[in-house]
Structures are given as C-alpha cells and as structure tokens.
LOMAR-196183 format. One record per residue: residue number from 0; z, y, x of N, C-alpha, C in turn. Coordinates in steps of 0.02 Angstrom, whole numbers, plus 50000, padded with zeros to 5 digits. Each point is the difference from the previous one (the first is absolute). Layout:
! residues N
R	nr	n.Z	n.Y	n.X	ca.Z	ca.Y	ca.X	c.Z	c.Y	c.X
R	NUM	Z	Y	X	Z	Y	X	Z	Y	X
...
! end
This chain:
! residues 301
R	nr	n.Z	n.Y	n.X	ca.Z	ca.Y	ca.X	c.Z	c.Y	c.X
R	0	48509	52132	46121	50066	49969	50052	50059	50060	50044
R	1	50065	49980	49976	50043	50042	50044	50030	49941	50044
R	2	50012	50025	50069	50013	49968	50040	50075	50012	50059
R	3	50047	49984	49979	50066	49984	50010	50010	49972	50064
R	4	50057	50041	50046	50021	49955	50060	50077	49980	49990
R	5	50000	49945	49989	50091	49975	50007	50011	50004	50056
R	6	50066	50036	50027	50020	49990	50074	50076	49979	49973
R	7	50013	49951	50050	50065	49966	49995	50022	50010	50075
R	8	50090	50008	49979	50010	50025	50101	50006	49943	50036
R	9	49996	49921	49975	50004	49961	50052	49917	49992	50049
R	10	49949	50062	49968	49946	49994	50041	49999	50073	50050
R	11	50054	50010	50005	50004	50052	50068	50011	49954	50062
R	12	49945	50010	50033	50030	49968	50088	50062	50005	50030
R	13	50031	49952	50020	50061	49987	50053	49994	50086	50037
R	14	50062	50023	49993	50009	50054	50059	49993	50057	49956
R	15	49966	50007	49948	49954	50053	49959	50057	50027	49955
R	16	50021	50090	49987	50027	50020	49955	49992	49984	49940
R	17	50052	49984	49930	49994	50025	49965	49946	50065	49960
R	18	50001	50055	50049	49966	50061	49972	49902	49970	50005
R	19	49991	49955	50046	49922	49994	49997	49965	49981	49939
R	20	50052	49988	49941	49978	50005	49914	49962	50053	49979
R	21	50008	50048	50034	49997	50072	49981	49914	50007	50026
R	22	50008	49975	50079	49929	49982	50022	49945	49968	49975
R	23	50040	49932	49973	49957	49989	49954	49967	50014	49922
R	24	50045	50037	49980	49994	50037	49939	49925	50057	50000
R	25	50005	50012	50081	49968	50074	49999	49937	49959	50028
R	26	49989	49951	50034	49932	49974	50001	49976	49973	49949
R	27	50038	49956	49952	49973	49999	49933	49973	50044	49956
R	28	50021	50055	50004	49979	50099	49973	49930	49993	50017
R	29	50002	49992	50081	49931	50033	50020	49936	49958	50007
R	30	50025	49915	49993	49945	49952	49986	49970	49998	49919
R	31	50049	50055	49948	49969	49993	49943	50027	49952	49949
R	32	50050	49972	50024	50018	49961	49952	50045	50032	49930
R	33	50005	49963	49947	50036	50025	49956	50070	50010	49998
R	34	50040	49952	50032	50061	49995	50009	50026	49960	50041
R	35	50070	50017	50007	50045	49961	50040	50050	49943	49953
R	36	50019	49938	50024	50041	49980	49939	50075	49980	50063
R	37	50051	50026	49970	50054	49967	50039	50041	49945	49942
R	38	50040	49976	50024	50044	49949	49978	50072	50026	50000
R	39	50041	49954	49994	50064	50032	49974	50062	49931	49989
R	40	50048	49998	50056	50058	49971	49984	50069	50042	50026
R	41	50039	50011	49963	50057	50036	50023	50043	49963	50062
R	42	50013	49928	50001	50008	49968	50035	49982	49921	49998
R	43	49981	49963	50052	50015	49919	49999	50041	49961	50007
R	44	50010	49950	49980	50044	49950	49995	49975	49957	50085
R	45	50037	49956	50012	49970	49957	50040	49954	49953	49978
R	46	50000	49971	49941	49949	49968	49968	49956	50010	49957
R	47	49940	50001	50016	49953	50030	49969	49954	49937	49966
R	48	50019	49970	49997	49961	49931	49979	49972	50012	49921
R	49	50054	50032	49956	49972	50012	49942	49944	50042	49995
R	50	49969	50025	50042	49929	50057	49991	49965	49961	49969
R	51	49960	50012	49946	49958	49957	49961	49922	49999	50012
R	52	49984	50035	50055	49930	50009	50022	49987	49961	50066
R	53	50043	49950	50029	49969	49957	50049	50047	50044	50073
R	54	49979	49994	50044	50042	50024	50068	50017	50046	49994
R	55	50055	50031	50003	50035	50054	50008	50001	50040	50070
R	56	49955	50026	50010	49989	50022	50081	50032	50069	50037
R	57	50043	50030	49963	50050	50033	50013	50071	49963	50020
R	58	50028	50027	50073	50049	49977	50017	50067	50032	49974
R	59	50046	49967	49981	50055	50034	49953	50034	50047	50050
R	60	50001	49987	50053	50025	50040	50062	49964	50067	50022
R	61	49951	49989	49982	49956	50070	50016	49981	50046	49933
R	62	50001	50071	50038	50000	50055	49956	49965	49998	49943
R	63	50014	50044	49946	49957	49983	49941	50017	50089	49971
R	64	49964	50071	50006	50001	50055	49993	49993	49998	49914
R	65	50057	50056	49980	49998	49991	49928	49920	50050	49999
R	66	49967	49967	49947	49943	50041	49992	49988	50054	49955
R	67	50037	50023	49962	49989	50078	49967	50008	50039	50057
R	68	50056	49977	50051	50007	50061	50058	49932	49985	50040
R	69	49983	49928	50020	49933	50003	50040	49952	50030	49971
R	70	49985	49990	49953	49945	50031	49972	50000	50077	49981
R	71	50045	50039	50006	50019	50077	50018	49990	50013	50053
R	72	50003	49954	50063	49968	50034	50066	49943	49979	49997
R	73	49975	49944	49982	49919	49974	49995	49940	50086	49965
R	74	50052	50002	49951	49964	50068	49960	50028	50063	50035
R	75	50027	50005	50050	49993	50079	50038	49937	49985	50051
R	76	49967	49935	50018	49959	50016	50054	49928	49976	49975
R	77	49999	49984	49923	49937	49971	49975	49975	50052	49948
R	78	49935	50011	49986	49967	50051	49941	49977	49975	49940
R	79	49984	49935	49985	49964	49986	49964	50030	49912	49970
R	80	50034	49985	50053	50019	49921	49982	50057	49995	49936
R	81	49993	49958	49971	50036	50012	49945	50059	49934	50014
R	82	50059	50022	49982	50066	49959	50047	50019	49939	49948
R	83	50015	49948	50000	50010	49935	49973	50063	49957	50008
R	84	50017	49973	49951	50053	49941	50009	49970	49938	49975
R	85	50000	49967	50041	50004	49913	49963	50034	49955	50032
R	86	50065	49988	49966	50018	50036	49956	50077	50019	49998
R	87	50001	50060	49960	50055	50051	50007	50042	49960	49949
R	88	50097	49977	50018	50037	49961	49978	50025	50049	49952
R	89	49984	50040	49958	50036	50047	49953	50073	49994	49967
R	90	50013	49928	49974	50071	49995	49970	50035	50001	50049
R	91	49997	50024	50075	50030	49982	50035	50029	50082	50030
R	92	49968	50052	49974	50031	50051	50012	50019	50043	49916
R	93	50060	50051	50010	50014	50028	49947	49926	50020	49969
R	94	50014	50010	49933	49922	50035	49957	50003	50076	50010
R	95	50060	50041	50018	49999	50065	50018	49968	50009	50059
R	96	50028	49964	50044	49971	50005	50075	49933	49998	50020
R	97	49975	49948	49980	49934	49955	49984	49949	50041	49974
R	98	50009	50040	49943	49956	50060	49975	50009	50059	50034
R	99	50054	50024	50054	49997	50055	50032	49968	49994	50039
R	100	50004	49947	50050	49984	49974	50080	49911	49999	49976
R	101	49973	49951	49936	49939	50000	49991	49961	50080	49988
R	102	50029	50032	49959	49979	50058	50003	49992	50061	50052
R	103	50046	49984	50034	49995	50054	50046	49946	49969	50052
R	104	50002	49933	50016	49940	49981	50030	49930	50031	49979
R	105	49991	49988	49925	49934	50035	49970	49999	50063	50010
R	106	50048	50039	49992	49992	50068	50030	49975	50028	50059
R	107	50038	49954	50039	49992	50030	50073	49923	49974	50030
R	108	49970	49930	49960	49920	49995	50023	49958	50025	49944
R	109	50010	50041	49961	49956	50021	49962	49964	49967	49961
R	110	50040	49936	49967	49982	49938	49950	49977	49946	50026
R	111	50013	49974	50065	49978	49951	50029	50040	49940	49987
R	112	50038	49988	49968	50059	49955	49977	49961	49943	49944
R	113	49984	49933	50023	49986	49946	49944	50037	49936	50031
R	114	50059	50004	49957	50051	49930	50008	49982	49943	49966
R	115	50017	49930	50023	50000	49955	49980	50080	49964	50003
R	116	50035	49997	49937	50059	49981	50010	50001	49928	49948
R	117	50074	49973	50018	50001	49924	49997	50083	49986	49991
R	118	50029	49950	49986	50064	49969	50029	50027	49964	50044
R	119	49948	49965	50039	50008	49984	50056	50026	49913	50010
R	120	50010	49968	50041	50001	49936	50001	50057	49973	50041
R	121	50029	50035	50008	50074	49994	50050	50061	50036	49972
R	122	50028	49960	49968	50061	49991	49960	50061	50046	50031
R	123	50001	49973	50090	50051	50037	50044	49982	50087	49967
R	124	49963	50031	50012	49975	50055	49998	50064	50046	49934
R	125	49995	49936	49944	50026	50040	49960	50086	49984	49972
R	126	50001	49927	50057	50081	49992	50012	50051	50054	50033
R	127	49972	50017	50059	50029	50037	50034	50016	50085	49957
R	128	49964	50012	49972	50012	50056	49958	50044	49996	49922
R	129	50007	49945	49990	50045	49986	49944	49943	49985	49946
R	130	49939	50026	50011	49954	49988	49943	49972	49936	49976
R	131	50019	49991	49928	49985	49930	49968	49915	49980	50019
R	132	49997	49953	50020	49943	49959	50008	49949	49989	49933
R	133	50052	49999	49951	49956	49955	49945	49998	50084	49958
R	134	50012	50037	50025	49987	50068	49957	49933	50056	50031
R	135	49968	49957	50057	49953	50031	50041	49923	50039	49965
R	136	49988	49957	49960	49951	50033	49944	50019	50056	49954
R	137	50060	49989	49968	50027	50049	49970	50012	50086	50022
R	138	50030	49968	50066	50005	50077	50052	49927	50022	50015
R	139	49950	49951	50012	49946	50022	50007	49967	50061	49962
R	140	50012	49961	49923	49972	50043	49934	50036	50076	50010
R	141	50060	49985	49996	50028	50065	50000	49997	50020	50059
R	142	49989	50020	50040	49985	50033	50058	49921	50023	49998
R	143	49951	49979	49973	49959	50032	50007	49997	50030	49914
R	144	50037	49978	49966	50004	50048	49931	50047	50074	50026
R	145	50051	49974	50036	50010	50064	50013	49952	50049	50061
R	146	49985	49976	50037	49963	50045	50053	49942	50031	49944
R	147	49981	49977	49949	49938	50035	49986	50042	50046	49950
R	148	50057	49997	49976	50042	50050	49956	50008	50051	50034
R	149	50029	49997	50071	50009	50042	50069	49959	50045	49989
R	150	49930	49980	50038	49932	50017	49998	49987	50040	49949
R	151	50021	50014	49948	49973	50037	49932	50028	50071	49986
R	152	49971	50012	49947	50048	50058	49983	50071	50023	50025
R	153	50028	50060	50035	50060	50005	50006	50035	50064	49955
R	154	50056	49992	49973	50051	49970	50027	49991	49909	49976
R	155	50035	49965	50024	49996	49916	49980	50055	49984	49970
R	156	49971	49956	49947	50064	49960	49953	49984	49918	50007
R	157	50044	49955	50024	49972	49950	50014	50055	49946	50010
R	158	50000	49944	49957	50050	49966	50016	49984	49919	50005
R	159	50058	49961	50039	49971	49927	50003	50064	49981	50010
R	160	50006	49917	50037	50042	49984	50013	50050	50029	50069
R	161	49952	50024	50045	50040	50016	50062	49973	50080	50026
R	162	49976	50032	49940	49983	50073	49986	50026	50034	49940
R	163	50021	50063	50013	50002	50035	49955	50001	50072	50027
R	164	49944	50038	49957	49976	50070	50044	50013	50044	49907
R	165	50019	50042	50016	50006	50052	49925	49977	50066	50033
R	166	49963	50041	49976	49973	50052	50014	49999	50014	50075
R	167	49969	49976	50054	50005	49997	50063	49936	49994	50023
R	168	49998	50050	50062	49950	50011	50039	49975	49961	50051
R	169	49952	49961	50010	49983	49947	50044	49951	50031	50033
R	170	49978	50036	50050	49935	50027	50037	50019	49998	50070
R	171	49934	49986	50036	49941	50014	49978	49974	49956	49951
R	172	49931	50028	49969	49986	49949	49944	49925	49974	50059
R	173	49980	49952	49991	49948	49967	50065	49938	50041	49969
R	174	49944	49991	50048	49950	50067	50028	49950	49943	49930
R	175	49983	49936	50003	49968	49974	49940	50026	50021	49928
R	176	49959	49991	49970	50038	49997	49907	50018	49924	49987
R	177	49985	49951	50022	50012	49940	50009	50011	49964	50059
R	178	50043	49987	50029	50006	49942	50057	49964	49940	49983
R	179	49961	49969	50043	49974	49941	49979	50055	49947	50025
R	180	50011	49953	49960	50071	49962	50005	49966	49930	49993
R	181	49989	49961	50048	49954	49923	49985	50077	49946	49999
R	182	49982	49966	49990	50049	49945	49987	49980	49923	50026
R	183	50043	49981	50056	49983	49932	50015	50028	49958	49988
R	184	49982	49970	49930	50044	49936	49967	49947	49967	49985
R	185	50019	49938	49983	49974	49951	49975	49975	50015	49933
R	186	49921	49968	49975	49980	50034	49945	50009	49963	49954
R	187	50067	50001	49959	50014	49961	49948	50002	50030	49956
R	188	50008	49978	49911	49989	50044	49960	50057	50046	49984
R	189	50063	49995	50012	50057	50059	50025	49978	50044	50052
R	190	49973	49989	50041	49983	50045	50061	49941	50026	49980
R	191	49959	49990	49975	49928	50027	49981	50030	50042	49954
R	192	50041	50007	49947	50032	50041	49960	50044	50039	50030
R	193	50034	49999	50046	50039	50042	50028	49960	50050	50064
R	194	49930	49970	50037	49958	50052	50000	49953	50033	49969
R	195	49987	49986	49951	49957	50051	49952	50060	50058	49958
R	196	50049	49976	49992	50046	50046	49993	50011	50053	50046
R	197	50020	49983	50065	50021	50027	50052	49965	50015	50043
R	198	49946	49968	50020	49974	50010	50063	49909	50020	50015
R	199	50004	50006	50053	49911	50022	50013	49979	49962	50037
R	200	50019	49943	50002	49939	49928	50027	50054	49940	50021
R	201	49957	49964	50045	50028	49935	50002	49969	49984	50085
R	202	50079	49972	50028	49981	49984	50088	50028	49925	49995
R	203	49974	49967	49992	49983	49928	50007	50016	49984	50074
R	204	50036	49934	50017	49970	49961	50063	50002	49925	50004
R	205	49953	49981	50028	49979	49918	50019	49979	49963	49936
R	206	49934	50048	49958	49952	49977	49966	49938	50011	50015
R	207	49961	49959	49971	49934	49983	50005	49953	50042	49940
R	208	49944	50020	50024	49949	50034	49963	50005	49988	49903
R	209	50010	49938	49987	50023	49968	49937	50068	50037	49974
R	210	50045	49975	50043	50074	50020	49995	49993	50083	49976
R	211	49961	50039	50041	50007	50068	49983	49967	50019	49936
R	212	49945	49971	49983	49951	50012	49938	50062	49989	49947
R	213	50006	49926	49999	50082	49992	49952	50049	50045	49988
R	214	50023	50026	50054	50057	50058	49977	49958	50047	49985
R	215	49932	50023	50028	49984	50074	49979	49981	50001	49926
R	216	49981	49926	49976	49980	50000	49930	50077	49999	49956
R	217	50056	49962	50015	50056	50003	49976	50030	50074	49981
R	218	49981	50040	50076	50020	50083	50008	49958	50024	49923
R	219	49937	50005	50012	49974	50026	49967	50017	49986	49931
R	220	49998	49948	49958	50038	49979	49937	50067	50043	49989
R	221	50057	50001	50046	50052	50034	50003	49997	50076	49992
R	222	49950	50015	50035	49975	50085	49999	49993	50014	49929
R	223	49941	49971	49991	49976	50008	49920	50042	49999	49937
R	224	50072	49972	50023	50042	49977	49953	50037	50080	49994
R	225	50005	50030	50036	50036	50073	50032	49947	50063	49991
R	226	49927	49987	49999	49966	50049	49984	49983	50026	50064
R	227	50000	49967	50062	49974	50017	50048	49948	49957	50038
R	228	49965	50009	50052	49963	49979	50026	49981	49977	50070
R	229	49974	49930	50018	50011	49976	50067	49947	50037	50045
R	230	49957	50047	49973	49950	50050	50046	50040	50041	50048
R	231	50067	50036	49954	50054	50036	50032	50062	49976	50045
R	232	49985	49934	50013	50050	49940	50040	49971	50005	50076
R	233	50041	49977	50044	49982	49984	50072	50027	49926	50002
R	234	49946	49965	50017	50005	49942	50025	49989	49961	50081
R	235	50068	50027	50028	49999	49979	50066	49999	49924	50044
R	236	49977	49984	50027	50006	49913	50026	49984	50020	50075
R	237	50039	49937	50031	50008	50007	50063	49931	49937	50032
R	238	49987	49994	50060	49942	49957	50013	50044	49971	50061
R	239	49994	49963	50022	50029	49941	50064	49947	50010	50062
R	240	50039	50008	50055	49950	50033	50049	49968	49916	50014
R	241	49935	50035	50010	49950	49937	50033	49994	50015	50073
R	242	49997	49955	50049	49997	50002	50064	49931	50004	50020
R	243	49982	50037	50063	49942	50000	50009	49991	49938	50069
R	244	49933	50005	50035	50005	49967	50057	50032	50011	50054
R	245	50021	50057	49997	50051	50018	50071	50065	49978	49979
R	246	50011	50009	49947	50079	49952	49970	50034	50053	49977
R	247	49974	50057	49997	50034	50071	49964	49984	50003	49926
R	248	50024	50029	49959	49989	50012	49936	49922	50034	49996
R	249	49956	49988	49961	49936	50007	49972	50002	50036	49951
R	250	49981	50064	49986	49990	50046	49959	49955	49982	49959
R	251	49946	49994	50027	49950	49981	49953	50006	49917	49970
R	252	50032	49970	50044	49986	49932	49968	50081	50015	49957
R	253	50027	50015	50000	50054	50014	49951	49975	50014	49929
R	254	49972	50059	49987	49971	50036	49966	49928	49971	49964
R	255	49977	49940	50039	49965	49961	49936	50007	49979	49950
R	256	50074	49989	49976	50029	49983	49944	49989	50044	49962
R	257	50013	50063	50020	50028	50065	49957	49943	49987	49929
R	258	49946	50004	49990	49939	49991	49951	50015	49980	49953
R	259	50033	49920	50016	50029	49963	49920	50051	50027	49965
R	260	50050	50037	50049	50058	50017	49959	49976	50067	49986
R	261	49981	50040	50020	49972	50066	49965	49963	49973	49922
R	262	49944	49948	49995	49980	49969	49960	50062	49988	49967
R	263	50046	49966	50002	50057	49976	49938	50036	50068	49993
R	264	50005	50060	50031	50025	50044	49974	50066	50039	50037
R	265	49957	49986	50065	50043	50047	50056	49984	50040	50014
R	266	50031	50068	50018	49960	50051	50015	50030	50048	50075
R	267	50085	49951	50017	49988	50033	50063	50022	49928	50040
R	268	49971	50019	50055	50006	49926	50043	50032	50014	50075
R	269	50052	49953	50000	50045	50011	50038	49993	49959	50074
R	270	49989	50024	50067	50000	49950	50048	50045	50008	50052
R	271	50039	49968	50029	50046	50001	50057	49974	49988	50079
R	272	50024	50057	50034	49993	49989	50067	50019	49934	50036
R	273	49985	50012	50077	50011	49914	50038	50083	50015	49989
R	274	50009	49925	49991	50069	49973	49995	50037	50012	50051
R	275	49974	49997	50056	50020	49991	50064	49953	50015	50068
R	276	50004	50084	50001	49973	50035	50037	50020	50008	50056
R	277	49955	49988	50049	50006	50016	50080	50028	50064	50007
R	278	49972	50060	49978	50022	50059	50002	49969	50048	49935
R	279	50023	50043	50023	49993	50051	49945	49919	50012	49982
R	280	49960	49990	50062	49934	50002	49999	49974	49943	49956
R	281	50011	49958	49989	49991	49933	49942	49995	50032	49933
R	282	50045	50035	49983	50034	50014	49935	49948	50066	49999
R	283	49976	50049	50041	49955	50040	49992	49920	49974	49983
R	284	49979	49956	50046	49950	49969	50010	49982	49992	49930
R	285	50042	49967	49964	49999	49955	49936	49984	50055	49951
R	286	50036	50065	50001	50010	50034	49954	49923	50045	49990
R	287	49970	50013	50066	49930	50020	50023	49961	49982	49970
R	288	50001	49926	50008	49959	49936	49970	50001	50000	49925
R	289	50065	50013	49965	50005	50002	49927	49957	50077	49986
R	290	50002	50068	50029	49967	50049	49977	49941	49983	50019
R	291	49969	49974	50037	49916	49972	50004	49981	49968	49944
R	292	50054	49952	49977	49970	49968	49960	49995	50022	49944
R	293	50042	50037	49977	49995	50043	49934	49950	50044	49998
R	294	49983	50047	50055	49936	50058	50008	49948	49947	49982
R	295	50000	49936	50026	49922	49987	49983	49997	49969	49940
R	296	50071	49961	49953	49981	49984	49944	50006	50076	49939
R	297	50012	50033	50020	49975	50061	49961	49941	50000	49996
R	298	49963	50023	50080	49931	50018	49998	49955	49964	49976
R	299	50013	49943	49969	49961	49941	49964	50022	50022	49916
R	300	50043	50024	50004	49994	50015	49920	50054	49961	49963
! end
C-alpha cells in the first residue's frame, strides 16, 4: 500500500503563513509517506454550493496556492516524496504552458511527479477566462495529448484546436519516460475509454469499496480493448477522517477502512490531516502517527 497525505490550505492554523506547506511536505517525507497531494482552484466564486462531494470546507476569501508552483517548492525540501495533485484542472491551462510546467517540475525533482487531472465542478473558473464550460472534456483530452507529444521526441510536430507546433523544440523533456497522469472522473463508459487511451490511473471521490471495484472492472475492460493492463494503473482513493476519543483525527481508525478499498483495486490510499488544527503541532503529530502506522503495516507484510 502507498499512503498519501492530502493537504489543503484551509488546514493551516490561523496566523500561520502559507509557507508552512513546505514544512508539511518535509514532515511527510521524513515520515516515509508515499506522496503529498495538493488541490487546485485558480479562483473561487462566492457561491460554492455546486461542490458535489458534501460541504466545501475552504472559504472563498482565503488563499489557495497554485499547486504546481507549491509542489516545486515542496520538491526542494524533500528527497523521496512523490508530488501529486488531486485534482489539477488541466483544461484551465494552455497546453504548451501546462506541458512545460509539468516537465520542468519533473526534471527538477528527478522524476517525482504523479498528477491526477480533471475538469472541476466550478463553471465560474471557465467563464472568467472565456473558456466554454461545454468544451471542458475536449480540452482535457487535447491537453493530455499535447503534453504527451511535447514530452516526446524533438523536434515536435503537433496540431490541435488550440495549439500548432511545427519543427519545434520544447525542452526540457521530463525525467520520467512517462509521467503518470491519473484522471479524476466519473467512471462512465466514455470516461473509461478516455482513461484507457490517455491516462495512467483513476482518482475518484465519494465511492465505497463496491463502487471502486465496479469502476476498476470497467477500466480493466476498456484497457484491454486498447492493449493495456490494469496492473500498470494507479488507483488512488481518499478516506474520510475518523475522529478518535480525544476529538482529533485518528490515523489508525481512519485506515481501518483501507483493506476493503485495497481489495477492491486501490493502490494508493489518501488521508487528510486535521481539518481545524489548533497549531502546526497537531498536523505534525498526525503525520508522525501516519508514518508509524505505515511502518507497522509494512513490518506485518
């Protein structure tokens, strides 16, 4: 099992600077966690009622750092930690800039990038940039296809609706031969085909183990149709925090649900630190507890 820490800006205690994100990443690396996962919103409108996964805990008026920039800073203070997103809103970024930014991050961190991409739930983020909400899935496909081409052999020849490259050099190429790009999409027949063609895994939200099993089965079939194998895919799921007797998030109790998801096909389990920590000490203690749990889990084989 690979254990990831999902860290959101609203978890930063009042009065602490945003730069403590870097300290959190360093602590996760030292604790032996697989990865740190960071979310993405370029802007938030005053109405977040459209969030489809329950109450949206992040206040619109608080800061939300750009994830790839934040992950770059985190990469500079860590050695082994995988730098992940959940979810990077790929259609909101120009394809050439997206490819360049991701490749640079991968090179600077010696191949520690693993991103989950999606289209988001907030139409306002598209409206303010003049991007058609109805084209979000087409733009996702285009951007992933463009990235793969740009990261390949040089010079690059590529043409799509929003990008035309002819005999162009787009360097650096990523450190990894293939940067894993998971997709945070509902597992419909169409999305299963999209993931099988373009992606390297699935990062769903809000599903129980049976929902994960059904989705993995559908993805397995879609992969088989294009000659790919589910064994090469990353299936990343998040567990909701379970509170302990002290009223704080309890790692062990939270991870009691992990075996059922692993049996259903998950390969990466994501946990979220304290939602309302009184101090950074609460966050660091949670990470240390996660590291101890993981070490004990591995020691039991």
